[in-house]
Structures are given as C-alpha cells and as structure tokens.
N, C-alpha and C positions, 0 to 999 in steps of 0.2 A: 503492499501497500504504502499513498507521497500523502503527506504531514506537511502545508506545509504553517509558515509558524515567522513569529513579525510583527511587528506594530503597519507594517502592511502586506502579511503575506509575501513576502521574500525568497525568504528564505523555504526550500525543498529538504524534507526529508525522506532517507528511503527507508521500509519497515519492509524487513525480506519473511516472512512464513512459511517460507519452508528450503532444503536444498542444506547443501554445507554452509548456507550465509545467516541460515532461520535463527530467526531475533533477532540479526543483527541489526543498529537502527545505522547512515551513511547519511550526511553532509549531499547533498547534490554537490558538485564543485563549482568554486564561489569562481564570476567571469563565465561560465560554462552550462548549459550552449552557448554560445554568441545570437546576442540580438542582430537578426540580417532582415536588409528589407524585402525581399523575398520571401521569406520560408514565413513560415504562419505557427507557427512552435517554438519562439523566442522566446525569455523569460518570458516577455513589456506580453505581446497577444497573448497567454497565456492568462496571468493575469486579468486580463482586458474582458476575458472570454469569461470568467468564475466574475467578475464583475459583472456581467451584466445580466450570470443567471440571478449573481444575490438582487439585482435590480427590480429584474424580472418574476420578482416569486418566487426562483421556480429553490427549492428545498435545498444545500450545500450542506456537509455533512460534516463535522470540523474534528478534530478531536486531539486534547490536549493534552 
C-alpha cells in the first residue's frame, strides 16, 4: 500500500504486505520520480488528482 504524509501530503511511503520485504516501510525517494511536463504520473500531478477527488466529494482514505 502507499500512504501519503506531510502537511501537504508531499511524502509517500510504501508498505510491503508480502514477499521478502513484508512489514517494511520505504519512503519513496526524494526527487524521484522527477516532475515532467509530458508525463501525467509526476508527483505534483498525482497530488493534484488526489485533491480533485477530495474536492469532488469522492471518498479518500488516509491511514496515519
């Protein structure tokens, strides 16, 4: 699973639930993935999509 954290949800942590990394939490690397004007999966675009879902009233679950 992926959990977003920070005052602007600008940090993402991956929690492994199976395999050799089961139980480990990993901060997705600083500066990676790089923001790109031609790629719709950059960090700022992902955050914008999440914010749009929240504004639209769609359920978004956060786990702290």
